[in-house]
C-alpha positions as CSV (number, residue, x, y, z in Angstrom):
1,M,123.1,-110.2,125.2
2,K,125.1,-110.9,122.4
3,L,128.5,-109.5,122.2
4,Y,127.8,-109.4,118.7
5,K,125.2,-108.8,116.0
6,I,125.8,-109.9,112.1
7,K,125.6,-106.3,109.9
8,K,125.6,-105.9,106.1
9,S,129.2,-104.8,104.9
10,N,131.3,-103.9,102.0
11,I,134.0,-105.4,102.8
12,D,132.9,-109.1,102.5
13,K,128.7,-108.9,102.9
14,K,128.4,-109.3,106.0
15,G,130.2,-108.9,108.9
16,L,129.7,-109.1,113.0
17,C,129.8,-105.6,114.2
18,A,129.9,-104.8,118.0
19,A,125.9,-105.2,120.0
20,K,127.6,-103.1,123.5
21,N,130.6,-102.1,124.7
22,I,133.6,-103.2,125.0
23,K,136.2,-104.6,127.1
24,A,139.9,-105.2,125.9
25,G,140.1,-109.2,126.7
26,T,137.2,-110.2,126.4
27,K,135.8,-113.2,124.7
28,I,133.7,-112.1,122.5
29,I,132.9,-115.6,120.7
30,D,134.6,-119.5,119.9
31,Y,135.8,-120.1,116.6
32,V,134.6,-123.5,115.1
33,G,135.0,-126.0,112.3
34,K,136.1,-129.2,111.2
35,L,139.9,-130.9,112.2
36,I,141.1,-131.5,108.9
37,T,144.9,-132.3,107.7
38,K,147.8,-131.0,105.3
39,K,147.5,-132.6,102.9
40,E,143.5,-132.2,102.6
41,T,144.0,-128.6,103.0
42,E,146.4,-128.7,100.1
43,I,144.0,-130.9,97.4
44,N,140.6,-129.5,98.0
45,P,139.6,-126.5,95.3
46,K,138.0,-124.0,98.4
47,F,140.9,-122.6,99.6
48,D,142.3,-122.0,96.4
49,N,143.5,-118.1,97.6
50,D,141.0,-116.6,94.7
51,K,138.7,-117.4,97.4
52,D,137.3,-116.6,100.5
53,I,139.5,-118.8,103.1
54,Y,138.3,-119.6,106.6
55,L,140.7,-121.6,107.5
56,F,143.5,-121.6,110.9
57,N,146.5,-123.1,111.0
58,L,146.7,-125.1,114.2
59,N,150.2,-127.2,114.0
60,S,152.3,-129.0,111.6
61,K,150.0,-131.8,110.4
62,Y,146.2,-130.3,110.6
63,D,144.2,-126.7,109.9
64,L,140.7,-126.1,110.9
65,D,138.6,-125.2,108.1
66,G,135.8,-122.6,109.1
67,D,133.9,-122.3,106.1
68,Y,130.7,-123.6,107.5
69,H,127.0,-121.3,108.8
70,W,127.4,-122.6,111.9
71,N,130.9,-120.7,112.5
72,T,129.5,-117.3,112.9
73,A,133.1,-115.8,114.1
74,R,133.8,-117.1,110.1
75,L,132.2,-113.3,109.2
76,I,134.7,-111.4,111.3
77,N,136.0,-108.4,108.5
78,H,140.0,-108.6,107.9
79,S,141.1,-104.7,109.3
80,C,144.7,-103.9,108.9
81,N,144.3,-102.3,111.7
82,P,142.2,-105.5,114.3
83,N,140.2,-105.1,117.6
84,C,141.2,-108.5,117.4
85,E,142.4,-111.6,117.6
86,V,142.3,-115.5,118.0
87,E,143.7,-116.9,121.7
88,G,143.6,-120.2,122.3
89,K,145.4,-123.9,121.4
90,G,143.4,-127.0,119.6
91,L,139.9,-127.0,118.0
92,K,139.9,-124.4,121.2
93,L,139.2,-120.7,119.9
94,W,138.4,-117.2,121.1
95,I,137.8,-114.0,119.6
96,V,139.6,-111.8,122.4
97,A,138.8,-108.0,121.9
98,I,142.9,-106.7,122.1
99,N,141.9,-102.9,122.4
100,N,138.0,-101.4,123.8
101,I,135.3,-101.3,120.9
102,K,132.8,-98.9,121.1
103,K,129.6,-99.8,119.6
104,G,129.0,-98.3,116.7
105,G,125.7,-96.0,115.5
106,T,123.5,-96.7,113.0
107,V,122.6,-93.2,110.5
108,I,119.7,-93.3,107.6
109,T,120.0,-91.1,104.6
110,S,116.8,-88.9,103.9
111,P,116.4,-85.8,101.6
112,D,117.7,-81.8,102.5
113,I,114.2,-80.4,102.3
114,R,115.3,-77.3,104.5
115,W,115.8,-73.7,103.9
116,K,119.3,-72.8,102.5
117,R,119.8,-70.8,105.4
118,V,120.6,-73.1,107.8
119,D,123.4,-72.0,109.4
120,V,121.1,-69.2,110.7
121,K,119.5,-70.5,114.0
122,S,115.3,-70.1,113.3
123,V,112.8,-71.9,115.3
124,S,111.9,-73.2,112.3
125,L,112.8,-76.9,112.8
126,L,110.1,-79.1,111.4
127,P,112.1,-81.1,108.9
128,N,115.0,-82.0,111.3
129,V,112.2,-83.1,113.9
130,L,110.3,-85.5,110.9
131,A,113.2,-86.7,109.8
132,K,114.8,-87.6,112.5
133,Q,111.4,-89.6,113.6
134,E,112.4,-91.3,110.3
135,A,115.7,-92.9,112.4
136,V,113.2,-93.5,115.3
137,E,111.4,-95.3,113.5
138,G,113.9,-97.0,112.0
139,S,115.8,-98.3,114.6
140,A,118.6,-95.5,114.4
141,D,120.9,-93.0,116.0
142,E,120.5,-90.8,113.1
143,T,119.8,-89.2,110.0
144,W,121.7,-87.3,107.6
145,L,120.9,-85.4,104.8
146,V,121.3,-85.3,101.5
147,N,120.9,-82.7,99.4
148,E,119.4,-81.8,95.7
149,E,123.2,-82.2,94.2
150,G,124.2,-85.5,96.3
151,Y,124.8,-84.7,99.1
152,I,125.3,-84.5,102.4
153,T,125.2,-81.7,104.5
154,E,125.2,-82.9,108.3
155,G,122.4,-85.2,110.5
156,T,119.2,-83.3,112.3
157,A,121.2,-82.3,114.7
158,S,124.9,-83.2,114.2
159,N,127.8,-83.1,112.4
160,A,128.5,-85.8,110.0
161,W,132.7,-86.8,108.9
162,I,133.8,-89.8,107.5
163,V,137.4,-90.5,107.4
164,T,138.8,-92.1,103.7
165,Q,141.0,-94.9,103.0
166,N,144.2,-92.8,103.5
167,N,143.3,-91.3,106.5
168,Q,142.0,-88.2,105.9
169,L,139.5,-86.3,108.4
170,V,136.5,-85.2,106.3
171,T,133.9,-82.9,106.9
172,R,132.0,-80.2,104.7
173,Q,133.2,-76.2,104.8
174,T,130.7,-74.4,107.2
175,D,128.0,-72.5,104.8
176,E,125.0,-71.7,103.8
177,F,123.9,-75.9,104.3
178,I,125.3,-76.6,107.8
179,L,125.0,-75.6,111.3
180,A,129.1,-75.7,112.8
181,G,128.6,-77.1,116.3
182,I,130.8,-76.8,119.1
183,T,132.3,-79.9,119.2
184,R,132.3,-80.0,115.7
185,K,135.2,-76.9,116.1
186,T,136.4,-78.9,119.3
187,I,137.5,-82.2,116.8
188,L,139.2,-79.7,114.9
189,R,141.3,-78.5,117.0
190,L,142.0,-82.1,118.6
191,A,142.6,-83.3,114.6
192,E,144.7,-80.8,114.4
193,K,147.1,-81.1,117.4
194,E,146.9,-84.9,116.9
195,G,148.5,-84.5,112.5
196,I,145.5,-85.6,111.5
197,E,145.0,-84.0,108.5
198,V,141.6,-82.7,108.3
199,L,139.2,-81.6,104.8
200,K,136.6,-79.4,104.7
201,R,134.4,-80.3,102.0
202,P,131.3,-81.6,100.4
203,F,131.3,-85.6,100.6
204,T,128.5,-88.1,98.8
205,L,126.6,-90.6,100.1
206,I,128.1,-93.3,98.2
207,E,131.8,-91.9,99.4
208,A,130.7,-91.6,103.1
209,Q,129.1,-95.4,102.6
210,S,133.0,-97.0,101.0
211,A,134.6,-95.4,103.0
212,K,137.7,-96.1,106.4
213,E,135.3,-94.5,109.4
214,A,132.5,-92.4,109.8
215,F,131.2,-90.5,112.7
216,F,129.1,-87.7,113.6
217,T,129.0,-84.9,116.5
218,S,127.2,-82.6,118.7
219,S,126.5,-81.5,121.7
220,T,124.7,-84.7,123.0
221,A,126.6,-87.3,121.2
222,F,130.0,-86.0,121.6
223,I,131.5,-87.9,119.3
224,K,128.9,-91.0,118.5
225,P,130.2,-93.5,115.6
226,V,128.9,-94.2,112.7
227,V,129.1,-98.6,112.2
228,S,126.8,-98.9,108.7
229,I,124.6,-95.7,106.8
230,D,121.7,-97.1,105.0
231,N,122.5,-100.3,106.5
232,V,125.8,-100.8,104.4
233,S,128.0,-101.6,106.7
234,I,131.7,-98.4,108.0
235,G,135.3,-100.0,107.0
236,N,135.3,-103.9,109.7
237,G,131.6,-102.8,110.5
238,N,133.6,-101.2,114.0
239,S,134.6,-98.0,115.3
240,G,137.9,-96.6,113.3
241,L,140.8,-95.5,115.0
242,I,141.1,-91.9,114.3
243,T,137.5,-92.3,115.7
244,C,138.5,-93.7,118.4
245,T,141.6,-92.2,118.9
246,L,139.2,-88.5,119.1
247,I,137.3,-89.9,121.8
248,D,139.8,-90.6,123.9
249,K,141.4,-87.4,123.6
250,Y,137.5,-85.3,123.7
251,F,136.7,-86.7,126.2
252,D,140.2,-85.6,127.8
253,F,140.0,-82.1,126.8
254,I,136.4,-82.3,128.7
255,E,137.7,-83.7,132.3
256,N,140.7,-81.0,131.6
257,I,138.7,-78.4,131.6
258,S,136.3,-79.2,134.7
259,E,139.7,-79.5,136.5
260,V,140.3,-76.1,136.1
261,D,136.6,-74.7,136.6
């Protein structure tokens, strides 16, 4: 099984996402292309800075032109907080994980047709079950529900979170439209300890798809990174830095509880 898969991306239309958890130091994919001279690079208009450029500087004489459909590694999206780097020399270049990369989940959306007091625990869960079935049939991990005003309320059995481009952690405030979970409460405390700015407010589907990161929380999923919503890739298509930090802190918290018990 390949370590990666190609998915839609809101950065460069397509991107590579982790197909499974990848340990730091793992060689993920080789970067291939054609050897060209510096002179060829200078005169070729496709290397204009106004265009997407897939070019490796090999040495003072040669570059590697990776702008070919058979170079799948070119689809790795740029990030200011990269999970990978290039190793090797000459024509033997590998994309190698520099962090532990956690496989993310996928989310679809569906209209929120539940009754208007979902903060009250009830056995009337048929809409949740039907929405979850949509996710299962669509090979997704969860369905996020969207109300009549266009705001995401929550998942079928989870709370929804996003991280804005300004690194603000956003989750809906507790009101009659969500059932606030225990894991949600823990994440809020952990985020505060880490100095992460938290905003409790509604957010739209468009805002979620344009977010830097996304994840959902529940007592069974714990913290699940989200790498795509309705087939739109989130961020660089992989689990984000803040999400991974909260995952690590959450499991540290759980281990400490176990030791006390």
